[in-house]
C-alpha positions as CSV (number, residue, x, y, z in Angstrom):
1,M,-5.2,-22.5,-4.2
2,E,-7.1,-20.4,-1.9
3,S,-5.7,-16.3,-0.9
4,P,-5.1,-16.5,2.6
5,H,-5.7,-12.7,2.8
6,T,-9.4,-11.2,1.9
7,P,-9.1,-8.9,-1.0
8,V,-10.6,-5.5,-0.6
9,L,-13.4,-3.5,-2.5
10,L,-12.6,-6.8,-4.7
11,N,-16.4,-5.5,-6.8
12,D,-15.4,-2.4,-6.9
13,V,-11.7,-3.2,-8.5
14,M,-13.2,-5.1,-11.1
15,K,-15.9,-2.5,-12.0
16,Y,-13.4,0.4,-12.4
17,L,-10.7,-2.0,-14.5
18,Q,-13.3,-3.7,-16.4
19,P,-11.1,-6.5,-17.6
20,G,-11.5,-7.8,-21.2
21,K,-10.0,-10.7,-22.5
22,G,-6.3,-10.5,-23.8
23,E,-5.9,-7.1,-22.0
24,S,-2.5,-6.6,-20.1
25,Y,-2.4,-6.2,-16.1
26,L,0.3,-5.0,-14.0
27,D,-0.4,-5.5,-10.2
28,L,2.0,-3.4,-8.4
29,T,1.5,-4.6,-5.1
30,A,0.0,-8.2,-5.6
31,G,0.7,-9.6,-2.3
32,Y,-1.4,-13.2,-2.1
33,G,-2.5,-12.5,-5.4
34,G,-6.4,-12.1,-4.3
35,H,-7.3,-9.7,-6.8
36,A,-5.1,-10.5,-9.4
37,A,-6.4,-14.0,-9.7
38,E,-9.6,-12.8,-10.0
39,I,-8.6,-10.3,-12.9
40,V,-6.6,-12.7,-14.9
41,A,-9.1,-15.7,-14.4
42,V,-11.1,-13.0,-16.6
43,T,-8.4,-11.5,-19.4
44,E,-7.4,-15.3,-19.9
45,A,-3.9,-13.8,-20.4
46,S,-1.8,-14.9,-17.7
47,Q,1.2,-14.2,-20.4
48,R,0.1,-10.7,-20.1
49,A,-0.1,-10.1,-16.3
50,T,2.7,-8.6,-14.8
51,L,2.5,-9.0,-10.4
52,V,5.2,-7.1,-8.2
53,D,5.5,-7.3,-4.6
54,R,8.8,-6.6,-2.3
55,D,8.1,-8.8,0.5
56,H,9.8,-12.3,-0.2
57,E,6.5,-14.4,1.4
58,A,4.2,-13.0,-0.8
59,I,6.4,-14.0,-3.7
60,A,6.7,-17.2,-2.8
61,Y,2.7,-17.9,-2.4
62,L,2.3,-15.8,-6.2
63,E,5.0,-18.3,-7.7
64,A,3.0,-21.1,-6.1
65,V,-0.7,-19.5,-7.1
66,F,1.0,-19.0,-10.6
67,A,2.5,-22.2,-11.1
68,G,2.0,-23.3,-14.7
69,Q,1.0,-20.3,-15.7
70,D,3.8,-17.4,-17.6
71,V,2.7,-14.7,-15.4
72,Q,5.5,-12.3,-14.8
73,I,6.6,-12.0,-11.2
74,L,8.6,-9.3,-10.0
75,H,10.1,-9.3,-6.2
76,N,11.2,-5.3,-6.0
77,D,9.3,-2.4,-4.8
78,F,6.9,-0.7,-6.6
79,L,9.0,2.0,-7.7
80,N,11.8,0.5,-8.6
81,A,9.8,-2.2,-10.8
82,S,8.5,0.7,-12.2
83,Q,11.3,2.5,-13.3
84,M,12.5,-0.8,-15.0
85,L,8.8,-1.1,-16.7
86,V,9.3,2.5,-18.1
87,G,12.6,1.9,-19.3
88,K,11.7,-1.2,-21.2
89,N,8.6,0.7,-22.9
90,K,6.1,-1.1,-21.1
91,T,2.4,-0.1,-21.1
92,F,-1.1,-2.0,-20.0
93,D,-4.5,-1.8,-19.7
94,M,-5.0,-2.0,-16.2
95,I,-2.9,-1.3,-13.4
96,L,-3.6,-1.9,-9.4
97,A,-1.7,-0.7,-6.6
98,D,-3.4,-1.7,-3.3
99,L,-1.3,0.3,-1.1
100,G,-0.1,-0.1,2.9
101,V,0.1,-2.9,5.2
102,S,-1.0,-6.2,4.4
103,S,-3.5,-8.3,6.5
104,L,-0.7,-10.9,6.7
105,H,1.8,-8.5,7.9
106,L,-0.4,-7.8,10.4
107,D,-1.2,-11.1,11.5
108,K,2.1,-12.7,11.5
109,S,3.3,-11.4,15.0
110,Q,7.0,-12.1,14.1
111,R,7.4,-9.3,12.2
112,G,6.4,-7.0,14.2
113,F,3.9,-5.1,12.5
114,S,1.3,-4.8,15.1
115,F,1.2,-4.4,19.0
116,A,-1.6,-7.1,19.4
117,A,1.0,-9.4,20.1
118,D,4.6,-8.8,21.2
119,A,7.7,-9.5,18.7
120,E,10.8,-7.7,17.8
121,L,10.6,-4.4,16.1
122,D,10.9,-5.3,12.6
123,M,8.0,-4.1,10.4
124,R,10.1,-4.3,7.0
125,M,8.0,-5.1,4.1
126,N,10.7,-6.3,2.5
127,Q,13.2,-8.3,4.9
128,Q,16.0,-7.8,2.9
129,Q,16.6,-3.9,3.7
130,Y,18.3,-2.6,6.5
131,K,16.3,-0.4,8.1
132,T,14.1,-1.7,10.6
133,A,12.1,-0.1,13.1
134,D,14.7,-1.3,16.0
135,H,16.7,1.1,14.0
136,V,14.8,3.8,13.8
137,V,13.1,3.7,17.4
138,N,16.7,3.0,19.0
139,T,19.1,5.5,17.1
140,Y,17.0,8.4,15.8
141,S,17.0,11.5,17.7
142,A,14.0,12.7,19.2
143,D,13.7,15.5,16.8
144,D,13.4,12.8,14.0
145,I,11.4,11.2,15.3
146,T,9.2,14.0,16.8
147,R,9.4,14.9,12.8
148,I,8.0,11.5,11.7
149,L,4.8,11.0,14.6
150,K,3.8,14.3,13.4
151,V,4.0,13.8,9.6
152,Y,3.5,10.1,9.5
153,G,1.3,9.4,12.3
154,E,-0.6,12.9,12.8
155,E,0.6,12.5,16.7
156,P,-0.7,15.3,18.8
157,K,1.7,14.3,21.8
158,A,4.4,14.1,19.3
159,R,7.5,15.5,20.7
160,K,6.2,13.8,24.3
161,M,6.2,10.6,22.8
162,A,9.6,11.1,20.8
163,D,11.3,12.0,24.8
164,A,9.6,9.1,26.4
165,I,11.1,6.9,23.3
166,V,14.6,8.2,23.7
167,D,14.3,8.2,27.8
168,A,13.6,4.3,27.6
169,R,16.0,3.1,25.2
170,P,16.6,0.6,24.7
171,I,13.6,-0.5,23.3
172,Q,13.5,-4.1,22.4
173,S,10.2,-5.3,21.7
174,T,6.2,-4.2,20.4
175,S,4.5,-4.2,23.6
176,Q,7.4,-2.1,25.1
177,L,7.0,0.3,22.3
178,A,2.9,0.1,22.8
179,K,3.3,0.9,26.3
180,I,5.0,3.9,26.0
181,A,1.7,5.4,24.0
182,L,-0.3,4.2,26.8
183,N,1.5,5.5,29.4
184,I,1.0,9.2,27.5
185,W,-2.5,8.3,26.1
186,P,-5.1,7.0,29.0
187,S,-7.1,4.4,28.3
188,G,-10.5,5.4,27.0
189,S,-10.0,6.4,23.5
190,K,-11.7,3.9,20.6
191,V,-8.2,3.8,18.9
192,H,-5.9,2.2,20.6
193,P,-3.2,5.3,21.9
194,A,-0.4,3.0,19.9
195,T,-1.9,3.0,16.8
196,R,-0.2,6.3,14.8
197,L,2.9,6.1,16.3
198,F,3.1,2.2,14.6
199,Q,1.9,3.5,11.4
200,A,4.3,6.6,11.9
201,I,7.5,4.2,12.7
202,R,6.5,1.5,9.9
203,I,5.8,4.6,7.3
204,E,9.6,5.3,8.1
205,V,10.9,2.1,8.1
206,N,9.5,1.4,4.6
207,D,9.6,5.2,3.4
208,E,6.0,4.4,1.7
209,L,5.0,8.2,1.1
210,K,7.9,8.9,-0.6
211,L,7.9,5.6,-2.6
212,L,4.5,6.8,-3.5
213,E,4.8,10.3,-4.6
214,S,7.9,8.9,-7.1
215,A,5.7,6.2,-8.6
216,L,2.8,7.8,-9.5
217,P,3.9,9.8,-12.6
218,L,5.5,6.3,-13.7
219,W,2.0,4.4,-13.4
220,F,0.4,7.4,-15.1
221,S,2.7,6.6,-18.2
222,L,2.5,2.9,-17.7
223,L,-0.7,2.7,-18.9
224,K,-2.4,2.6,-22.7
225,P,-4.6,4.9,-24.3
226,G,-7.5,3.5,-22.6
227,G,-6.1,1.7,-19.7
228,R,-7.7,2.0,-16.5
229,I,-6.0,2.5,-12.9
230,V,-7.3,1.7,-9.2
231,I,-5.3,2.8,-5.9
232,I,-6.5,2.2,-2.9
233,S,-5.3,3.4,0.5
234,F,-5.8,3.1,3.7
235,H,-4.8,6.5,5.2
236,S,-5.4,9.6,4.7
237,L,-2.0,10.4,3.9
238,E,-1.6,8.4,0.8
239,D,-5.2,9.1,-0.1
240,R,-4.0,13.0,0.0
241,I,-1.4,12.1,-2.2
242,V,-3.3,9.7,-4.9
243,K,-5.8,12.6,-4.7
244,Q,-3.7,15.4,-5.9
245,A,-1.9,13.5,-8.0
246,M,-4.9,13.0,-10.2
247,R,-6.1,15.8,-10.2
248,E,-2.8,16.8,-11.7
249,T,-3.4,15.0,-14.2
250,T,-7.3,15.3,-15.0
251,G,-9.9,17.9,-15.6
252,D,-11.2,20.4,-18.4
253,R,-7.7,20.7,-19.7
254,Y,-6.1,20.7,-23.1
255,D,-3.1,19.1,-21.3
256,A,-5.2,16.0,-18.7
257,D,-4.0,12.9,-19.4
258,L,-6.4,11.0,-17.1
259,R,-10.3,11.2,-16.9
260,L,-11.6,10.7,-13.4
261,L,-13.8,7.8,-13.1
262,T,-14.4,8.4,-8.9
263,K,-15.1,11.7,-8.1
264,K,-15.1,10.7,-4.8
265,P,-13.5,7.9,-3.0
266,V,-15.2,4.6,-3.0
267,K,-15.5,2.7,0.3
268,A,-16.5,-0.6,1.4
269,N,-20.1,-0.8,2.3
270,A,-21.6,-2.2,5.7
271,D,-21.9,-6.0,4.3
272,E,-18.0,-5.8,3.3
273,I,-17.0,-4.7,6.5
274,A,-18.3,-7.3,8.6
275,I,-16.8,-10.1,6.8
276,N,-13.5,-8.1,6.4
277,P,-13.1,-5.2,9.3
278,R,-9.8,-3.9,7.8
279,A,-11.4,-2.8,4.6
280,R,-13.5,0.0,6.6
281,S,-10.6,2.3,6.6
282,A,-10.1,1.5,2.7
283,K,-10.2,4.1,0.1
284,L,-10.6,3.5,-3.7
285,R,-9.7,5.9,-6.6
286,A,-9.8,5.1,-10.2
287,A,-9.0,7.2,-13.4
288,A,-8.2,6.3,-17.2
289,K,-5.8,7.8,-19.5
290,I,-7.1,9.6,-22.1
291,K,-7.1,8.4,-25.8
292,T,-5.4,10.7,-28.2
293,S,-8.6,11.1,-30.3
294,Q,-10.4,12.3,-27.3
295,K,-8.1,15.4,-26.3
């Protein structure tokens, strides 16, 4: 079954995870199984693979892709799944987290992630949760929207945009919301004026950065000695959190738990970007768990 999603930086993921036969694998954002299918094919150990996603459409797809194989598939966000696995004393040879919104979310206009087509304000990665983009846009105070736009969107005109959103309520569609950004930022920029706005609201709806900050220490503890972890981020806020967390657990210190495999983030080359333009913003960082004998 061919994945509808092109896995980003696949060759680099394989290079740094170095999957071997019989090894265990944890994919914390399995999505449509692009990375997982390649890794499980190499390990030939589907019974030692655990795939996590909070999107029910992705879970249904994973169940179809791995039908007949004894892969463990968990419908949960990566923080709750990680806490559960830590509680069960599980450890893995390889861990992968491909963060952010997937191309399938963006391509399905009815999910409300994109301003390219008109849709209801949703943006939920887990369609079972209460908080939606509609809730944020139409009930948050101007101060709270300003904070979200500044912190999550790094929006220079955060206050002006927040006030415009409050004044325009009720806002019922992605096109209405995008139009506010267009009015504040006249056309001419290479980046669509609504890009930062939609990113900020999406991060707030899905609690993305808080989940990441809480989950990273758990991921490191879920690694076996000698195990490898790869994390792919798609904007500077995510990458900063990953970089800092890895920095705090690596280095020439007696208590270091990890060894960096990437001194700088790995980015897609021109050939991959030509095939998959969304790979342009991807940044990959990798580390390995130090064996006790190496400390």
